[in-house]
PDB file of N, CA, C and O in Angstrom:
ATOM      1  N   MET A   1      90.762 132.567 107.366  1.00  0.00           N
ATOM      2  CA  MET A   1      89.598 132.285 106.558  1.00  0.00           C
ATOM      3  C   MET A   1      88.907 131.057 107.134  1.00  0.00           C
ATOM      4  O   MET A   1      89.570 130.108 107.553  1.00  0.00           O
ATOM      5  N   TYR A   2      87.583 131.074 107.156  1.00  0.00           N
ATOM      6  CA  TYR A   2      86.805 129.947 107.656  1.00  0.00           C
ATOM      7  C   TYR A   2      86.219 129.156 106.493  1.00  0.00           C
ATOM      8  O   TYR A   2      85.824 129.723 105.475  1.00  0.00           O
ATOM      9  N   ILE A   3      86.169 127.840 106.663  1.00  0.00           N
ATOM     10  CA  ILE A   3      85.615 126.943 105.645  1.00  0.00           C
ATOM     11  C   ILE A   3      84.587 126.044 106.319  1.00  0.00           C
ATOM     12  O   ILE A   3      84.844 125.487 107.387  1.00  0.00           O
ATOM     13  N   LYS A   4      83.423 125.904 105.692  1.00  0.00           N
ATOM     14  CA  LYS A   4      82.399 124.981 106.177  1.00  0.00           C
ATOM     15  C   LYS A   4      82.510 123.696 105.369  1.00  0.00           C
ATOM     16  O   LYS A   4      82.603 123.726 104.142  1.00  0.00           O
ATOM     17  N   VAL A   5      82.498 122.565 106.072  1.00  0.00           N
ATOM     18  CA  VAL A   5      82.639 121.272 105.416  1.00  0.00           C
ATOM     19  C   VAL A   5      81.533 120.347 105.892  1.00  0.00           C
ATOM     20  O   VAL A   5      81.287 120.229 107.092  1.00  0.00           O
ATOM     21  N   ARG A   6      80.872 119.698 104.960  1.00  0.00           N
ATOM     22  CA  ARG A   6      79.885 118.669 105.257  1.00  0.00           C
ATOM     23  C   ARG A   6      80.533 117.342 104.893  1.00  0.00           C
ATOM     24  O   ARG A   6      80.923 117.138 103.744  1.00  0.00           O
ATOM     25  N   VAL A   7      80.653 116.428 105.869  1.00  0.00           N
ATOM     26  CA  VAL A   7      81.386 115.181 105.682  1.00  0.00           C
ATOM     27  C   VAL A   7      80.418 114.004 105.653  1.00  0.00           C
ATOM     28  O   VAL A   7      79.506 113.903 106.473  1.00  0.00           O
ATOM     29  N   ILE A   8      80.642 113.123 104.693  1.00  0.00           N
ATOM     30  CA  ILE A   8      79.925 111.848 104.622  1.00  0.00           C
ATOM     31  C   ILE A   8      80.979 110.770 104.831  1.00  0.00           C
ATOM     32  O   ILE A   8      81.783 110.497 103.939  1.00  0.00           O
ATOM     33  N   ALA A   9      80.972 110.162 106.006  1.00  0.00           N
ATOM     34  CA  ALA A   9      81.970 109.147 106.360  1.00  0.00           C
ATOM     35  C   ALA A   9      81.477 107.763 105.950  1.00  0.00           C
ATOM     36  O   ALA A   9      80.273 107.509 105.913  1.00  0.00           O
ATOM     37  N   GLY A  10      82.408 106.883 105.647  1.00  0.00           N
ATOM     38  CA  GLY A  10      82.068 105.513 105.285  1.00  0.00           C
ATOM     39  C   GLY A  10      81.488 105.381 103.891  1.00  0.00           C
ATOM     40  O   GLY A  10      80.751 104.433 103.620  1.00  0.00           O
ATOM     41  N   ALA A  11      81.801 106.305 103.005  1.00  0.00           N
ATOM     42  CA  ALA A  11      81.285 106.261 101.633  1.00  0.00           C
ATOM     43  C   ALA A  11      82.072 105.238 100.810  1.00  0.00           C
ATOM     44  O   ALA A  11      83.190 104.870 101.170  1.00  0.00           O
ATOM     45  N   LYS A  12      81.484 104.788  99.710  1.00  0.00           N
ATOM     46  CA  LYS A  12      82.165 103.841  98.835  1.00  0.00           C
ATOM     47  C   LYS A  12      83.236 104.529  97.994  1.00  0.00           C
ATOM     48  O   LYS A  12      84.266 103.925  97.694  1.00  0.00           O
ATOM     49  N   LYS A  13      83.004 105.790  97.610  1.00  0.00           N
ATOM     50  CA  LYS A  13      83.952 106.550  96.801  1.00  0.00           C
ATOM     51  C   LYS A  13      84.303 107.836  97.533  1.00  0.00           C
ATOM     52  O   LYS A  13      83.493 108.388  98.277  1.00  0.00           O
ATOM     53  N   GLU A  14      85.518 108.298  97.308  1.00  0.00           N
ATOM     54  CA  GLU A  14      85.941 109.570  97.889  1.00  0.00           C
ATOM     55  C   GLU A  14      85.628 110.673  96.876  1.00  0.00           C
ATOM     56  O   GLU A  14      86.205 110.716  95.789  1.00  0.00           O
ATOM     57  N   ILE A  15      84.712 111.557  97.248  1.00  0.00           N
ATOM     58  CA  ILE A  15      84.258 112.621  96.355  1.00  0.00           C
ATOM     59  C   ILE A  15      84.396 113.962  97.069  1.00  0.00           C
ATOM     60  O   ILE A  15      83.976 114.107  98.217  1.00  0.00           O
ATOM     61  N   ILE A  16      84.982 114.933  96.389  1.00  0.00           N
ATOM     62  CA  ILE A  16      85.135 116.281  96.926  1.00  0.00           C
ATOM     63  C   ILE A  16      84.382 117.231  96.013  1.00  0.00           C
ATOM     64  O   ILE A  16      84.680 117.320  94.822  1.00  0.00           O
ATOM     65  N   THR A  17      83.406 117.943  96.567  1.00  0.00           N
ATOM     66  CA  THR A  17      82.618 118.901  95.809  1.00  0.00           C
ATOM     67  C   THR A  17      82.726 120.259  96.473  1.00  0.00           C
ATOM     68  O   THR A  17      82.495 120.388  97.676  1.00  0.00           O
ATOM     69  N   GLN A  18      83.076 121.276  95.693  1.00  0.00           N
ATOM     70  CA  GLN A  18      83.142 122.632  96.227  1.00  0.00           C
ATOM     71  C   GLN A  18      81.825 123.315  95.901  1.00  0.00           C
ATOM     72  O   GLN A  18      81.559 123.655  94.748  1.00  0.00           O
ATOM     73  N   GLU A  19      80.998 123.514  96.933  1.00  0.00           N
ATOM     74  CA  GLU A  19      79.676 124.120  96.768  1.00  0.00           C
ATOM     75  C   GLU A  19      79.791 125.627  96.500  1.00  0.00           C
ATOM     76  O   GLU A  19      79.071 126.169  95.662  1.00  0.00           O
ATOM     77  N   SER A  20      80.694 126.292  97.213  1.00  0.00           N
ATOM     78  CA  SER A  20      80.976 127.715  97.006  1.00  0.00           C
ATOM     79  C   SER A  20      82.432 127.945  97.394  1.00  0.00           C
ATOM     80  O   SER A  20      83.174 126.988  97.619  1.00  0.00           O
ATOM     81  N   SER A  21      82.843 129.201  97.473  1.00  0.00           N
ATOM     82  CA  SER A  21      84.249 129.478  97.766  1.00  0.00           C
ATOM     83  C   SER A  21      84.657 129.038  99.165  1.00  0.00           C
ATOM     84  O   SER A  21      85.836 128.783  99.410  1.00  0.00           O
ATOM     85  N   ASP A  22      83.697 128.944 100.090  1.00  0.00           N
ATOM     86  CA  ASP A  22      84.031 128.566 101.466  1.00  0.00           C
ATOM     87  C   ASP A  22      83.203 127.395 101.980  1.00  0.00           C
ATOM     88  O   ASP A  22      83.110 127.198 103.191  1.00  0.00           O
ATOM     89  N   HIS A  23      82.603 126.616 101.091  1.00  0.00           N
ATOM     90  CA  HIS A  23      81.775 125.487 101.503  1.00  0.00           C
ATOM     91  C   HIS A  23      82.112 124.257 100.652  1.00  0.00           C
ATOM     92  O   HIS A  23      82.066 124.308  99.423  1.00  0.00           O
ATOM     93  N   PHE A  24      82.453 123.147 101.328  1.00  0.00           N
ATOM     94  CA  PHE A  24      82.811 121.906 100.650  1.00  0.00           C
ATOM     95  C   PHE A  24      81.925 120.767 101.139  1.00  0.00           C
ATOM     96  O   PHE A  24      81.469 120.768 102.282  1.00  0.00           O
ATOM     97  N   LYS A  25      81.691 119.807 100.270  1.00  0.00           N
ATOM     98  CA  LYS A  25      81.032 118.556 100.630  1.00  0.00           C
ATOM     99  C   LYS A  25      82.032 117.456 100.294  1.00  0.00           C
ATOM    100  O   LYS A  25      82.449 117.315  99.145  1.00  0.00           O
ATOM    101  N   ILE A  26      82.418 116.669 101.318  1.00  0.00           N
ATOM    102  CA  ILE A  26      83.469 115.679 101.140  1.00  0.00           C
ATOM    103  C   ILE A  26      82.973 114.314 101.597  1.00  0.00           C
ATOM    104  O   ILE A  26      82.504 114.168 102.725  1.00  0.00           O
ATOM    105  N   SER A  27      83.074 113.322 100.732  1.00  0.00           N
ATOM    106  CA  SER A  27      82.785 111.930 101.077  1.00  0.00           C
ATOM    107  C   SER A  27      84.112 111.211 101.248  1.00  0.00           C
ATOM    108  O   SER A  27      84.978 111.282 100.375  1.00  0.00           O
ATOM    109  N   VAL A  28      84.275 110.521 102.365  1.00  0.00           N
ATOM    110  CA  VAL A  28      85.511 109.786 102.633  1.00  0.00           C
ATOM    111  C   VAL A  28      85.187 108.322 102.931  1.00  0.00           C
ATOM    112  O   VAL A  28      84.107 108.007 103.430  1.00  0.00           O
ATOM    113  N   LYS A  29      86.120 107.443 102.623  1.00  0.00           N
ATOM    114  CA  LYS A  29      85.934 106.017 102.860  1.00  0.00           C
ATOM    115  C   LYS A  29      86.100 105.637 104.327  1.00  0.00           C
ATOM    116  O   LYS A  29      85.553 104.627 104.771  1.00  0.00           O
ATOM    117  N   GLU A  30      86.844 106.432 105.076  1.00  0.00           N
ATOM    118  CA  GLU A  30      87.123 106.116 106.476  1.00  0.00           C
ATOM    119  C   GLU A  30      85.854 106.229 107.320  1.00  0.00           C
ATOM    120  O   GLU A  30      85.005 107.079 107.052  1.00  0.00           O
ATOM    121  N   PRO A  31      85.724 105.380 108.331  1.00  0.00           N
ATOM    122  CA  PRO A  31      84.552 105.458 109.209  1.00  0.00           C
ATOM    123  C   PRO A  31      84.651 106.639 110.172  1.00  0.00           C
ATOM    124  O   PRO A  31      85.726 107.196 110.392  1.00  0.00           O
ATOM    125  N   ALA A  32      83.520 106.998 110.728  1.00  0.00           N
ATOM    126  CA  ALA A  32      83.460 108.123 111.674  1.00  0.00           C
ATOM    127  C   ALA A  32      83.743 107.629 113.087  1.00  0.00           C
ATOM    128  O   ALA A  32      82.936 107.834 113.994  1.00  0.00           O
ATOM    129  N   GLU A  33      84.863 106.993 113.271  1.00  0.00           N
ATOM    130  CA  GLU A  33      85.270 106.525 114.595  1.00  0.00           C
ATOM    131  C   GLU A  33      86.779 106.650 114.727  1.00  0.00           C
ATOM    132  O   GLU A  33      87.510 106.566 113.741  1.00  0.00           O
ATOM    133  N   ARG A  34      87.235 106.850 115.956  1.00  0.00           N
ATOM    134  CA  ARG A  34      88.663 107.010 116.272  1.00  0.00           C
ATOM    135  C   ARG A  34      89.323 108.131 115.468  1.00  0.00           C
ATOM    136  O   ARG A  34      90.517 108.072 115.176  1.00  0.00           O
ATOM    137  N   ASN A  35      88.535 109.157 115.112  1.00  0.00           N
ATOM    138  CA  ASN A  35      89.044 110.345 114.421  1.00  0.00           C
ATOM    139  C   ASN A  35      89.580 110.044 113.016  1.00  0.00           C
ATOM    140  O   ASN A  35      90.331 110.850 112.467  1.00  0.00           O
ATOM    141  N   LEU A  36      89.218 108.919 112.432  1.00  0.00           N
ATOM    142  CA  LEU A  36      89.736 108.548 111.112  1.00  0.00           C
ATOM    143  C   LEU A  36      89.184 109.451 110.007  1.00  0.00           C
ATOM    144  O   LEU A  36      89.939 109.904 109.147  1.00  0.00           O
ATOM    145  N   ALA A  37      87.882 109.714 110.023  1.00  0.00           N
ATOM    146  CA  ALA A  37      87.283 110.559 108.987  1.00  0.00           C
ATOM    147  C   ALA A  37      87.788 111.991 109.095  1.00  0.00           C
ATOM    148  O   ALA A  37      88.067 112.619 108.074  1.00  0.00           O
ATOM    149  N   ASN A  38      87.911 112.519 110.306  1.00  0.00           N
ATOM    150  CA  ASN A  38      88.426 113.878 110.492  1.00  0.00           C
ATOM    151  C   ASN A  38      89.848 114.006 109.969  1.00  0.00           C
ATOM    152  O   ASN A  38      90.187 115.001 109.328  1.00  0.00           O
ATOM    153  N   SER A  39      90.677 113.017 110.236  1.00  0.00           N
ATOM    154  CA  SER A  39      92.066 113.054 109.764  1.00  0.00           C
ATOM    155  C   SER A  39      92.126 113.064 108.239  1.00  0.00           C
ATOM    156  O   SER A  39      92.931 113.785 107.649  1.00  0.00           O
ATOM    157  N   ARG A  40      91.284 112.274 107.613  1.00  0.00           N
ATOM    158  CA  ARG A  40      91.259 112.219 106.147  1.00  0.00           C
ATOM    159  C   ARG A  40      90.762 113.538 105.555  1.00  0.00           C
ATOM    160  O   ARG A  40      91.296 114.006 104.550  1.00  0.00           O
ATOM    161  N   VAL A  41      89.750 114.132 106.168  1.00  0.00           N
ATOM    162  CA  VAL A  41      89.239 115.423 105.700  1.00  0.00           C
ATOM    163  C   VAL A  41      90.340 116.480 105.775  1.00  0.00           C
ATOM    164  O   VAL A  41      90.504 117.273 104.848  1.00  0.00           O
ATOM    165  N   LEU A  42      91.086 116.494 106.862  1.00  0.00           N
ATOM    166  CA  LEU A  42      92.181 117.457 106.992  1.00  0.00           C
ATOM    167  C   LEU A  42      93.250 117.235 105.924  1.00  0.00           C
ATOM    168  O   LEU A  42      93.804 118.202 105.401  1.00  0.00           O
ATOM    169  N   GLU A  43      93.550 115.977 105.593  1.00  0.00           N
ATOM    170  CA  GLU A  43      94.514 115.683 104.524  1.00  0.00           C
ATOM    171  C   GLU A  43      94.035 116.253 103.190  1.00  0.00           C
ATOM    172  O   GLU A  43      94.812 116.851 102.445  1.00  0.00           O
ATOM    173  N   ILE A  44      92.757 116.064 102.900  1.00  0.00           N
ATOM    174  CA  ILE A  44      92.190 116.536 101.631  1.00  0.00           C
ATOM    175  C   ILE A  44      92.231 118.058 101.559  1.00  0.00           C
ATOM    176  O   ILE A  44      92.634 118.616 100.539  1.00  0.00           O
ATOM    177  N   ILE A  45      91.825 118.724 102.614  1.00  0.00           N
ATOM    178  CA  ILE A  45      91.806 120.190 102.622  1.00  0.00           C
ATOM    179  C   ILE A  45      93.232 120.744 102.593  1.00  0.00           C
ATOM    180  O   ILE A  45      93.470 121.788 101.986  1.00  0.00           O
ATOM    181  N   ARG A  46      94.178 120.067 103.233  1.00  0.00           N
ATOM    182  CA  ARG A  46      95.579 120.525 103.195  1.00  0.00           C
ATOM    183  C   ARG A  46      96.154 120.450 101.786  1.00  0.00           C
ATOM    184  O   ARG A  46      96.979 121.283 101.411  1.00  0.00           O
ATOM    185  N   ARG A  47      95.726 119.460 100.999  1.00  0.00           N
ATOM    186  CA  ARG A  47      96.173 119.391  99.606  1.00  0.00           C
ATOM    187  C   ARG A  47      95.620 120.564  98.799  1.00  0.00           C
ATOM    188  O   ARG A  47      96.310 121.118  97.943  1.00  0.00           O
ATOM    189  N   LYS A  48      94.379 120.936  99.076  1.00  0.00           N
ATOM    190  CA  LYS A  48      93.741 122.044  98.348  1.00  0.00           C
ATOM    191  C   LYS A  48      94.374 123.389  98.713  1.00  0.00           C
ATOM    192  O   LYS A  48      94.609 124.224  97.840  1.00  0.00           O
ATOM    193  N   PHE A  49      94.650 123.595 100.005  1.00  0.00           N
ATOM    194  CA  PHE A  49      95.237 124.844 100.489  1.00  0.00           C
ATOM    195  C   PHE A  49      96.659 124.566 100.980  1.00  0.00           C
ATOM    196  O   PHE A  49      96.936 124.681 102.174  1.00  0.00           O
ATOM    197  N   SER A  50      97.542 124.210 100.084  1.00  0.00           N
ATOM    198  CA  SER A  50      98.904 123.839 100.479  1.00  0.00           C
ATOM    199  C   SER A  50      99.647 125.038 101.064  1.00  0.00           C
ATOM    200  O   SER A  50      99.452 126.179 100.643  1.00  0.00           O
ATOM    201  N   GLY A  51     100.503 124.750 102.046  1.00  0.00           N
ATOM    202  CA  GLY A  51     101.302 125.784 102.668  1.00  0.00           C
ATOM    203  C   GLY A  51     100.572 126.581 103.728  1.00  0.00           C
ATOM    204  O   GLY A  51     101.038 127.647 104.132  1.00  0.00           O
ATOM    205  N   ARG A  52      99.433 126.081 104.185  1.00  0.00           N
ATOM    206  CA  ARG A  52      98.654 126.792 105.195  1.00  0.00           C
ATOM    207  C   ARG A  52      98.345 125.875 106.369  1.00  0.00           C
ATOM    208  O   ARG A  52      98.300 124.653 106.228  1.00  0.00           O
ATOM    209  N   ASN A  53      98.134 126.483 107.521  1.00  0.00           N
ATOM    210  CA  ASN A  53      97.784 125.749 108.722  1.00  0.00           C
ATOM    211  C   ASN A  53      96.258 125.593 108.774  1.00  0.00           C
ATOM    212  O   ASN A  53      95.531 126.579 108.651  1.00  0.00           O
ATOM    213  N   ILE A  54      95.772 124.359 108.956  1.00  0.00           N
ATOM    214  CA  ILE A  54      94.333 124.086 108.947  1.00  0.00           C
ATOM    215  C   ILE A  54      93.968 123.329 110.206  1.00  0.00           C
ATOM    216  O   ILE A  54      94.644 122.374 110.587  1.00  0.00           O
ATOM    217  N   GLN A  55      92.886 123.765 110.856  1.00  0.00           N
ATOM    218  CA  GLN A  55      92.408 123.120 112.074  1.00  0.00           C
ATOM    219  C   GLN A  55      90.882 123.050 112.062  1.00  0.00           C
ATOM    220  O   GLN A  55      90.209 123.922 111.513  1.00  0.00           O
ATOM    221  N   ILE A  56      90.357 122.001 112.676  1.00  0.00           N
ATOM    222  CA  ILE A  56      88.915 121.909 112.909  1.00  0.00           C
ATOM    223  C   ILE A  56      88.640 122.673 114.198  1.00  0.00           C
ATOM    224  O   ILE A  56      89.212 122.359 115.242  1.00  0.00           O
ATOM    225  N   ILE A  57      87.768 123.677 114.128  1.00  0.00           N
ATOM    226  CA  ILE A  57      87.473 124.441 115.339  1.00  0.00           C
ATOM    227  C   ILE A  57      86.081 124.162 115.885  1.00  0.00           C
ATOM    228  O   ILE A  57      85.783 124.498 117.032  1.00  0.00           O
ATOM    229  N   ASN A  58      85.222 123.547 115.067  1.00  0.00           N
ATOM    230  CA  ASN A  58      83.884 123.205 115.534  1.00  0.00           C
ATOM    231  C   ASN A  58      83.380 122.001 114.748  1.00  0.00           C
ATOM    232  O   ASN A  58      83.605 121.909 113.542  1.00  0.00           O
ATOM    233  N   GLY A  59      82.691 121.067 115.434  1.00  0.00           N
ATOM    234  CA  GLY A  59      82.096 119.930 114.756  1.00  0.00           C
ATOM    235  C   GLY A  59      82.949 118.684 114.737  1.00  0.00           C
ATOM    236  O   GLY A  59      82.872 117.906 113.786  1.00  0.00           O
ATOM    237  N   HIS A  60      83.761 118.468 115.759  1.00  0.00           N
ATOM    238  CA  HIS A  60      84.613 117.273 115.800  1.00  0.00           C
ATOM    239  C   HIS A  60      83.795 115.983 115.770  1.00  0.00           C
ATOM    240  O   HIS A  60      84.242 114.985 115.206  1.00  0.00           O
ATOM    241  N   HIS A  61      82.615 115.991 116.363  1.00  0.00           N
ATOM    242  CA  HIS A  61      81.767 114.792 116.428  1.00  0.00           C
ATOM    243  C   HIS A  61      80.521 114.933 115.572  1.00  0.00           C
ATOM    244  O   HIS A  61      79.537 114.227 115.796  1.00  0.00           O
ATOM    245  N   SER A  62      80.542 115.821 114.604  1.00  0.00           N
ATOM    246  CA  SER A  62      79.377 116.103 113.768  1.00  0.00           C
ATOM    247  C   SER A  62      79.767 116.045 112.295  1.00  0.00           C
ATOM    248  O   SER A  62      80.929 116.277 111.960  1.00  0.00           O
ATOM    249  N   PRO A  63      78.821 115.741 111.412  1.00  0.00           N
ATOM    250  CA  PRO A  63      79.129 115.772 109.980  1.00  0.00           C
ATOM    251  C   PRO A  63      79.392 117.187 109.451  1.00  0.00           C
ATOM    252  O   PRO A  63      80.092 117.349 108.452  1.00  0.00           O
ATOM    253  N   SER A  64      78.842 118.202 110.105  1.00  0.00           N
ATOM    254  CA  SER A  64      79.074 119.592 109.709  1.00  0.00           C
ATOM    255  C   SER A  64      80.239 120.139 110.522  1.00  0.00           C
ATOM    256  O   SER A  64      80.201 120.147 111.752  1.00  0.00           O
ATOM    257  N   LYS A  65      81.264 120.593 109.830  1.00  0.00           N
ATOM    258  CA  LYS A  65      82.477 121.052 110.503  1.00  0.00           C
ATOM    259  C   LYS A  65      82.819 122.470 110.070  1.00  0.00           C
ATOM    260  O   LYS A  65      82.494 122.896 108.961  1.00  0.00           O
ATOM    261  N   LEU A  66      83.482 123.191 110.970  1.00  0.00           N
ATOM    262  CA  LEU A  66      83.996 124.508 110.671  1.00  0.00           C
ATOM    263  C   LEU A  66      85.511 124.440 110.807  1.00  0.00           C
ATOM    264  O   LEU A  66      86.030 124.079 111.863  1.00  0.00           O
ATOM    265  N   LEU A  67      86.217 124.788 109.735  1.00  0.00           N
ATOM    266  CA  LEU A  67      87.667 124.746 109.717  1.00  0.00           C
ATOM    267  C   LEU A  67      88.208 126.149 109.577  1.00  0.00           C
ATOM    268  O   LEU A  67      87.579 127.010 108.962  1.00  0.00           O
ATOM    269  N   VAL A  68      89.366 126.377 110.143  1.00  0.00           N
ATOM    270  CA  VAL A  68      90.051 127.649 109.977  1.00  0.00           C
ATOM    271  C   VAL A  68      91.320 127.398 109.176  1.00  0.00           C
ATOM    272  O   VAL A  68      92.064 126.455 109.446  1.00  0.00           O
ATOM    273  N   VAL A  69      91.558 128.265 108.177  1.00  0.00           N
ATOM    274  CA  VAL A  69      92.740 128.154 107.328  1.00  0.00           C
ATOM    275  C   VAL A  69      93.559 129.416 107.529  1.00  0.00           C
ATOM    276  O   VAL A  69      93.114 130.515 107.199  1.00  0.00           O
ATOM    277  N   ASP A  70      94.769 129.252 108.078  1.00  0.00           N
ATOM    278  CA  ASP A  70      95.662 130.373 108.335  1.00  0.00           C
ATOM    279  C   ASP A  70      96.903 130.265 107.482  1.00  0.00           C
ATOM    280  O   ASP A  70      97.324 129.168 107.118  1.00  0.00           O
ATOM    281  N   ASP A  71      97.493 131.414 107.159  1.00  0.00           N
ATOM    282  CA  ASP A  71      98.797 131.418 106.486  1.00  0.00           C
ATOM    283  C   ASP A  71      99.859 131.053 107.504  1.00  0.00           C
ATOM    284  O   ASP A  71      99.771 131.435 108.671  1.00  0.00           O
ATOM    285  N   GLU A  72     100.872 130.308 107.055  1.00  0.00           N
ATOM    286  CA  GLU A  72     101.968 129.937 107.976  1.00  0.00           C
ATOM    287  C   GLU A  72     103.065 130.943 107.922  1.00  0.00           C
ATOM    288  O   GLU A  72     104.067 130.802 108.624  1.00  0.00           O
TER     289      GLU A  72
END
């Protein structure tokens, strides 16, 4: 399953909004440098889809990301 994520890095509050079944808007406190924001986004999505393998497949350096969620 593919998930589209729009990330706002360096936010004051961490906010997770599910726009639709496969689209999320996530604000994280971590800055968009040294892969800190991406790591935090993966932690958040892993909590939502526990027991599944999750990877960023597109958008490593962009606020718009495409993630793949596979069963383990």
